[in-house]
C-alpha positions in Angstrom: -100.9 86.9 -58.1 -104.4 87.4 -56.8 -102.9 89.5 -53.9 -101.2 92.0 -56.2 -104.5 92.1 -58.5 -106.5 93.3 -55.5 -103.7 95.5 -54.5 -104.0 97.1 -58.1 -107.8 97.3 -58.1 -107.9 99.0 -54.7 -105.4 101.9 -55.8 -107.3 102.7 -58.9 -110.7 102.8 -56.8 -108.7 105.1 -54.1 -107.2 107.3 -57.1 -110.8 107.7 -58.8 -112.3 108.9 -55.3 -109.6 111.0 -54.5 -110.2 113.1 -58.2 -114.1 112.9 -57.5 -113.6 116.1 -55.0 -111.6 117.8 -57.3 -113.0 117.1 -60.6 -116.7 115.7 -59.9 -117.1 112.9 -62.8 -113.4 113.1 -64.7 -115.4 112.3 -68.1 -117.9 115.2 -68.0 -116.1 118.0 -65.9 -114.2 120.7 -67.7 -111.0 122.0 -66.4 -111.9 125.7 -65.8 -109.7 128.7 -65.2 -110.5 128.7 -61.7 -109.6 125.0 -61.3 -106.5 125.1 -63.3 -105.5 128.2 -61.3 -105.5 126.1 -58.3 -104.0 123.3 -59.5 -101.2 125.5 -60.6 -100.8 126.5 -56.8 -101.0 122.8 -55.6 -98.1 122.0 -58.2 -96.0 124.5 -56.5 -96.7 122.9 -53.3 -99.0 125.7 -52.1 -101.7 123.8 -50.5 -102.7 126.1 -47.8 -102.9 129.2 -50.1 -105.3 127.0 -52.1 -107.3 126.3 -48.7 -107.5 129.8 -48.0 -108.2 131.1 -51.3 -111.9 130.2 -51.6 -112.7 132.8 -54.3 -111.5 132.5 -58.1 -110.4 136.2 -57.9 -107.7 135.6 -54.8 -106.6 132.2 -56.9 -106.1 134.7 -60.0 -104.5 137.5 -58.0 -102.0 135.4 -56.3 -100.7 134.2 -59.7 -100.8 137.0 -61.8 -100.2 139.9 -58.7 -101.2 142.9 -61.1 -102.4 144.9 -58.0 -101.6 145.0 -54.4 -103.1 142.3 -52.4 -105.5 143.6 -49.9 -106.9 141.9 -46.4 -109.9 143.3 -44.5 -108.6 143.3 -40.8 -111.4 140.3 -40.0 -109.8 138.2 -42.7 -107.0 136.9 -40.5 -106.0 133.5 -40.2 -105.7 133.2 -36.6 -105.8 135.7 -33.5 -105.0 136.3 -29.9 -106.4 139.0 -27.9 -108.2 140.8 -30.5 -111.8 142.1 -30.7 -113.6 142.4 -33.8 -116.2 145.3 -34.3 -118.0 147.8 -36.4 -116.5 151.3 -36.9 -117.9 153.6 -39.5 -119.5 150.7 -41.6 -116.4 148.8 -41.5 -115.3 145.4 -39.5 -112.1 146.7 -37.6 -110.0 144.8 -35.4 -108.9 146.4 -32.0 -106.5 145.5 -29.1 -108.5 146.2 -25.9 -107.1 145.6 -22.5 -103.9 143.9 -23.6 -101.9 143.4 -26.9 -103.4 141.3 -29.7 -101.6 139.5 -32.6 -103.3 138.9 -36.0 -101.6 136.3 -38.5 -102.4 136.8 -42.3 -101.3 134.2 -44.8 -99.6 135.5 -48.1 -98.8 133.3 -51.1 -95.9 134.3 -53.1 -95.4 132.4 -56.3 -92.8 134.8 -58.0 -89.6 136.2 -56.0 -89.0 139.7 -55.4 -89.4 142.8 -53.1 -92.8 142.8 -51.5 -94.0 145.7 -49.5 -96.3 146.0 -46.7 -98.3 148.5 -45.2 -101.0 148.6 -42.7 -104.2 150.9 -41.9 -103.9 151.8 -38.0 -105.4 154.2 -35.4 -103.7 154.4 -32.1 -101.3 156.1 -29.8 -98.3 157.4 -31.5 -96.1 156.6 -28.8 -96.9 153.0 -28.7 -96.1 151.6 -31.9 -97.3 148.4 -33.4 -95.4 146.0 -35.3 -95.6 143.5 -38.1 -93.3 140.5 -39.0 -92.7 138.0 -42.0 -92.0 134.6 -41.6 -92.5 131.4 -43.0 -96.1 129.9 -42.6 -95.0 126.3 -41.1 -92.9 127.9 -38.6 -89.2 129.3 -38.6 -87.4 132.3 -37.9 -88.9 135.9 -38.7 -87.6 136.9 -42.0 -88.1 140.7 -41.2 -89.8 142.8 -38.4 -91.3 146.1 -39.3 -92.2 149.1 -36.5 -95.5 150.8 -37.5 -96.3 153.8 -35.9 -99.9 154.8 -35.9 -101.6 158.3 -35.6 -104.6 159.0 -33.5 -107.0 158.8 -36.5 -107.0 155.8 -39.4 -104.1 156.5 -41.6 -101.9 153.9 -44.0 -98.7 153.3 -42.1 -95.8 151.9 -44.6 -93.8 149.1 -42.9 -91.1 148.3 -45.2 -90.0 145.9 -47.9 -88.9 142.4 -47.8 -87.4 140.2 -50.3 -89.5 136.8 -50.4 -88.9 133.7 -52.3 -92.0 131.8 -53.5 -93.5 130.1 -50.6 -96.6 130.5 -48.0 -95.9 133.3 -45.4 -97.5 134.6 -42.5 -97.7 138.2 -41.8 -98.0 138.7 -38.1 -99.3 141.9 -36.7 -99.0 142.8 -33.0 -101.3 145.6 -31.6 -100.5 147.5 -28.8 -103.7 148.0 -26.3 -105.8 150.7 -27.6 -104.6 150.2 -31.1 -106.8 149.7 -34.2 -106.2 147.7 -37.3 -108.5 148.1 -40.4 -106.8 146.8 -43.1 -103.3 145.1 -44.5 -102.0 145.3 -47.8 -99.0 143.6 -49.5 -97.8 145.8 -52.9 -95.9 143.3 -55.4 -92.5 144.1 -57.0 -92.5 144.5 -61.0 -93.6 141.0 -62.3 -94.2 139.1 -65.2 -97.9 138.0 -64.7 -98.8 134.2 -64.6 -101.5 134.2 -66.8 -103.1 132.6 -69.9 -103.5 134.4 -73.1 -106.4 137.2 -72.6 -106.0 136.8 -69.0 -107.7 134.8 -66.4 -111.5 134.5 -66.7 -113.9 132.8 -64.1 -115.9 131.2 -66.4 -113.1 130.2 -68.9 -112.3 126.6 -70.0 -108.6 125.8 -70.1 -107.1 125.2 -73.3 -103.6 123.5 -74.5 -102.3 127.1 -75.3 -103.6 128.4 -71.6 -101.8 125.5 -69.9 -98.8 125.7 -72.3 -98.4 129.9 -71.3 -99.1 129.4 -67.8 -96.9 126.3 -67.2 -93.7 128.0 -69.2 -94.5 131.2 -67.0 -94.9 129.5 -63.4 -91.5 127.4 -64.1 -89.9 130.6 -65.3 -88.6 129.0 -68.2 -90.0 131.3 -71.1 -86.0 131.8 -72.0 -86.6 128.3 -73.7 -88.8 130.1 -76.4 -87.3 130.5 -79.9 -85.7 133.5 -80.7 -87.2 136.0 -83.2 -84.1 137.8 -84.1 -80.3 138.3 -83.5 -79.6 139.0 -79.8 -78.4 142.6 -78.7 -74.8 142.0 -77.2 -73.3 144.1 -74.4 -69.7 144.0 -73.3 -68.8 144.5 -69.8 -66.9 147.5 -70.9 -69.9 149.0 -71.8 -71.3 149.3 -68.2 -70.5 152.3 -66.2 -69.1 151.3 -62.6 -70.7 153.1 -60.0 -69.1 151.6 -56.9 -67.5 150.8 -54.5 -64.8 153.8 -55.2 -61.7 151.0 -55.6 -63.8 149.4 -58.5 -64.3 152.6 -60.0 -60.5 153.1 -59.9 -60.0 149.7 -61.3 -62.2 150.3 -63.9 -60.5 153.7 -64.8 -56.9 151.9 -65.1 -58.0 149.0 -67.0 -56.6 149.3 -70.4 -58.1 145.9 -72.2 -61.2 144.5 -72.7 -60.5 141.4 -70.7 -59.2 143.7 -67.8 -62.5 145.6 -68.1 -64.9 142.8 -67.3 -66.7 143.4 -64.3 -64.9 141.6 -61.3 -65.9 142.4 -57.8 -63.5 142.6 -55.0 -64.2 141.8 -51.2 -66.7 144.9 -51.0 -68.8 144.0 -54.1 -69.3 145.9 -57.4 -72.1 148.0 -58.9 -72.8 148.8 -62.3 -75.2 150.2 -64.8 -75.7 150.2 -68.5 -78.2 151.3 -71.0 -79.8 149.1 -73.7 -81.9 150.2 -76.8 -84.8 147.8 -77.6 -85.8 148.3 -81.4 -89.2 147.0 -80.9 -91.8 145.9 -78.3 -91.9 142.3 -77.5 -91.0 139.4 -75.1 -87.0 139.7 -74.3 -84.9 137.5 -72.3 -81.7 138.7 -70.7 -78.7 136.3 -70.3 -75.4 136.9 -68.9 -72.1 135.0 -69.1 -71.1 134.9 -65.5 -69.4 133.5 -62.7 -71.5 134.0 -59.9 -69.2 134.1 -57.0 -71.0 135.4 -53.9 -74.5 136.2 -55.6 -75.5 138.7 -58.2 -78.6 141.3 -58.4 -79.8 142.4 -61.6 -82.5 145.2 -61.8 -84.3 146.3 -65.0 -85.6 149.8 -65.2 -85.1 150.1 -61.2 -88.0 147.8 -61.0 -87.8 144.2 -62.0 -85.4 142.1 -59.9 -83.6 138.6 -60.5 -81.0 137.3 -58.2 -78.4 134.8 -59.3 -77.3 132.4 -56.3 -73.8 131.8 -55.1 -71.5 129.4 -57.2 -68.4 128.8 -59.1 -69.7 127.4 -62.4 -68.7 129.8 -65.3 -71.1 130.1 -68.2 -74.1 131.7 -69.8 -77.3 132.0 -67.3 -80.8 133.1 -68.2 -81.4 135.9 -65.7 -84.9 137.1 -66.7 -87.8 137.2 -69.4 -90.0 139.9 -69.6 -91.8 142.0 -71.9 -90.0 145.2 -72.9 -91.6 148.5 -74.4 -89.2 149.9 -77.4 -86.8 152.4 -76.4 -84.1 152.8 -73.9 -84.0 150.6 -71.0 -81.5 150.3 -68.0 -80.0 147.4 -66.5 -78.3 147.6 -63.1 -76.0 144.8 -61.8 -74.6 144.3 -58.1 -71.9 141.7 -57.9 -71.2 140.0 -54.7 -67.4 139.1 -53.5 -65.6 137.3 -56.4 -68.6 137.5 -58.9 -67.7 138.2 -62.6 -69.6 139.5 -65.5 -68.3 139.2 -69.0 -71.3 139.9 -71.4 -74.8 140.3 -71.6 -77.1 139.2 -74.4 -80.8 140.7 -75.0 -82.8 138.3 -76.9 -86.2 138.7 -78.3 -88.5 135.5 -78.3 -91.2 134.5 -80.6 -94.1 134.3 -78.0 -97.3 133.2 -79.8 -99.3 130.7 -77.9 -98.5 128.1 -80.3 -94.6 128.9 -79.8 -95.4 128.3 -76.1 -97.1 124.8 -76.7 -94.3 123.9 -79.1 -91.7 124.8 -76.4 -93.6 123.0 -73.6 -93.5 119.7 -75.8 -89.6 120.4 -76.4 -88.8 120.8 -72.6 -90.5 117.4 -72.1 -94.4 117.7 -71.7 -97.0 117.1 -74.5 -100.5 118.8 -73.6 -102.3 116.8 -76.6 -104.3 118.2 -79.5 -105.3 121.8 -79.7 -108.6 122.6 -77.6 -109.8 122.3 -74.3 -107.4 120.1 -72.0 -109.0 116.6 -70.0 -108.8 116.3 -66.3 -106.3 113.6 -67.2 -103.9 116.3 -69.0 -104.4 118.5 -66.2 -103.2 116.0 -63.3 -100.2 115.0 -65.6 -99.3 118.6 -66.0 -99.3 119.3 -62.4 -96.8 116.4 -61.8 -94.6 118.0 -64.8 -94.6 121.1 -63.0 -94.0 119.9 -59.5 -90.7 117.8 -60.9 -89.4 120.5 -62.8 -90.1 123.4 -60.0 -88.3 121.1 -57.3 -85.3 121.2 -59.8 -85.0 124.9 -59.6 -85.3 125.0 -55.5 -81.5 125.3 -55.6 -82.0 128.7 -57.4 -83.5 130.6 -54.5 -81.4 131.8 -52.1 -83.4 135.3 -51.2 -81.4 138.4 -51.6 -78.0 138.1 -50.0 -76.0 140.2 -52.3 -73.6 142.9 -50.6 -72.0 145.9 -52.1 -70.6 148.1 -49.7 -70.5 151.9 -50.4 -68.1 153.2 -47.7 -64.8 154.3 -48.9 -62.0 152.7 -47.5 -59.6 155.4 -45.4 -56.2 155.0 -45.5 -54.2 153.7 -42.2 -53.5 156.8 -40.0 -49.8 157.9 -40.1 -47.2 156.8 -37.6 -44.3 158.3 -35.9 -43.4 160.9 -33.7 -44.9 163.8 -36.3 -48.1 162.0 -36.4 -51.0 164.2 -36.1 -54.2 163.0 -34.6 -57.1 164.0 -36.7 -60.5 163.7 -36.0 -62.7 161.2 -37.2 -64.2 162.0 -40.6 -67.5 163.2 -40.7 -70.2 160.4 -42.2 -71.4 161.0 -45.9 -74.2 163.1 -46.5 -76.9 161.1 -48.2 -79.5 162.7 -50.4 -83.1 162.9 -48.8 -85.2 160.0 -49.0 -88.4 160.8 -50.7 -91.4 158.6 -48.6 -93.3 156.6 -50.5 -97.1 158.0 -50.8 -99.7 156.3 -49.1 -101.4 154.8 -52.1 -99.7 151.8 -53.5 -100.7 151.5 -57.1 -100.0 148.8 -59.7 -96.4 147.8 -60.3 -94.7 150.3 -62.9 -94.1 148.0 -65.4 -95.3 144.3 -66.1 -92.3 141.6 -66.2 -90.8 138.9 -64.6 -88.8 136.0 -62.4 -85.2 134.6 -61.5 -81.8 133.0 -62.8 -81.4 129.8 -64.0 -78.2 128.0 -66.1 -79.1 127.6 -69.9 -77.5 128.0 -73.0 -77.8 131.5 -74.3 -80.6 130.9 -76.9 -83.8 129.3 -76.3 -83.6 126.8 -79.3 
């Protein structure tokens, strides 16, 4: 009995000691916005992101991602063979006699397509390169070639789909190449921030906790409905490809036959939806995931439905919409099916977030500022819920083939040998201008199974 009592006392003492570096005296230390932001990142197992985010502004930017994330060249996590020097009043990094490698940490909270670019100077015939890989190690997810010019210029690397996690952006400079800045531009996202935004001296309230918790969990679809949903039938979609899917749609005679059903080469279709008034809306789909699905709103916000066989309603994404016409583009992988879409406006006041958080299992307590104990309990709740969602993250693996299927060549004595068909003429690609501005519209995260309404 005495042994167990001593063990319990020791555990309490050790736990209290662990809280002191985080909060100071828990009885008097308020939970500020910078502290709650770091706790949110820790609840997502992004401890390395917390360690490297020494400024509150960096923590806020990681969660909200309203603008590009920029790193001066000398703010690397580690380097090999690089020389840091001054050039035109700024610190740059140069590879002198041999190649140099620099690694920059990038924390991703919401999935999407992220664009990387660098400000380089060097010989055009000896390009640099950049690759993105998990920070803890593993195979590179993608590699970009960076062709510099003799004078410093922004060089676009490319775009990669990244799921939540901490990544290493590794830049390999050839001898004589100079790097002055690296930048990562976000896709269209739904910023994770409290009502009124993050404030360096803000005190975290119950409403702040509820709003940011539901956003970071991508569970705003659980908010109560504000109106009857807008229903879109699969028959309302315009099929864009591949050619055999277009032919199948044209020959379909019944509504059931006009459901979007992807073959081995996938299917892509688009529809317009008219939003009657501005607000927060959730998009639901009655789907069979098949080999996976990609959803794109207004050519900007992307969500992925991972492969599976279950049939039913899925929450695809939630985001603010302006009043007016919006587009919804779906790409279905092999065997995927889409039968109906519902776009449902949500009640989205701070009190609605608090009530919803209570309904899904966490009571943040009475109105007002939260206590350190409540913040720690919320961290645990978010961590447990987030782990349940890990199987819904699979990268962007949806493939829709566009090349027409050619008929088999004729056979027999009179068969004529024809030259191969020329490749299809593609429209010119307009290069992205060097400055990467803010996202085109606010908005949001990935798919997860649910009922078609939030309760």
